[in-house]
C-alpha positions in Angstrom: 17.1 -50.0 -48.3 19.1 -46.9 -47.7 19.6 -46.0 -51.4 15.9 -46.2 -52.0 15.2 -44.0 -48.9 17.7 -41.5 -50.2 16.1 -41.4 -53.7 12.6 -41.2 -52.3 13.5 -38.3 -50.0 15.7 -36.2 -52.3 13.3 -33.2 -51.6 15.2 -32.9 -48.3 18.2 -31.5 -50.2 16.2 -28.3 -50.6 15.3 -28.0 -46.9 18.2 -29.6 -45.0 21.0 -29.5 -47.6 22.9 -31.8 -49.9 24.3 -33.8 -47.0 20.9 -34.3 -45.5 21.6 -38.0 -44.7 24.3 -37.0 -42.3 22.1 -34.3 -40.7 19.1 -36.5 -40.3 17.5 -36.0 -36.9 14.8 -37.7 -35.0 11.3 -36.4 -35.9 12.1 -35.6 -39.6 9.5 -37.4 -41.6 10.8 -39.7 -44.4 8.8 -41.0 -47.4 8.8 -44.8 -47.3 7.4 -46.7 -50.3 4.6 -49.2 -49.4 4.6 -50.9 -52.8 8.0 -52.6 -52.7 8.6 -55.9 -54.4 8.1 -58.5 -51.7 8.2 -61.7 -53.8 10.3 -62.9 -56.6 8.9 -62.4 -60.1 9.9 -63.1 -63.7 10.5 -60.5 -66.4 10.6 -61.0 -70.2 13.6 -59.2 -71.6 13.0 -56.6 -74.3 15.4 -54.8 -76.6 15.5 -51.7 -74.4 16.1 -53.5 -71.1 19.2 -53.0 -69.0 19.9 -54.0 -65.4 19.5 -50.3 -64.4 16.2 -49.9 -66.2 14.9 -53.1 -64.5 16.0 -51.9 -61.1 14.2 -48.6 -61.7 11.1 -50.4 -62.9 10.8 -52.9 -60.1 12.6 -51.1 -57.2 12.0 -47.5 -58.1 15.8 -46.7 -58.1 18.7 -47.7 -60.2 20.8 -48.5 -57.1 19.8 -52.2 -57.0 20.8 -53.1 -60.6 23.7 -55.2 -59.2 21.2 -57.3 -57.2 19.4 -58.2 -60.5 22.6 -58.7 -62.4 24.0 -61.0 -59.7 20.8 -63.0 -59.5 21.1 -63.6 -63.3 24.8 -64.6 -63.2 25.8 -61.3 -64.8 24.5 -62.4 -68.2 24.3 -59.8 -71.0 20.7 -58.9 -71.5 20.8 -58.1 -75.2 21.5 -61.8 -75.8 18.5 -62.8 -73.8 15.7 -60.9 -75.6 12.5 -62.7 -75.3 13.6 -64.9 -72.4 12.4 -64.6 -68.9 14.7 -63.8 -66.0 14.1 -63.7 -62.3 13.8 -60.4 -60.4 14.4 -61.0 -56.7 12.3 -59.5 -54.0 13.7 -56.4 -52.5 12.2 -57.1 -49.0 10.9 -60.2 -47.2 7.1 -60.4 -47.5 6.5 -61.3 -43.9 8.9 -58.7 -42.5 7.4 -56.0 -44.8 3.8 -56.9 -43.8 4.9 -56.7 -40.1 6.5 -53.3 -40.7 3.4 -51.9 -42.5 1.3 -53.1 -39.5 3.6 -51.3 -37.1 3.5 -48.1 -39.2 -0.3 -48.1 -39.1 -0.3 -48.2 -35.3 2.0 -45.2 -35.2 -0.1 -43.0 -37.5 
């Protein structure tokens, strides 16, 4: 999840500095996406798809492209146009629902 948190909070570079993850202190608010993929889905491959673009589409960052690539046995997508491939959930549904409920009690 850390790569997603870093991408979602890149605005902190301007206020804290380029090395903001190392300078992160208690009390600094972080943006946390609430619309994360919490169940496996299928995607129909198109000509423009790459593992990086699928990661950006479903996970909001390119950092999880290896997750999709490994789930699909590292197959080359341009040979799979028109076929459906699995996109694994980024987070466990129950754990994510519990985390959302906890966040609501803190706000």
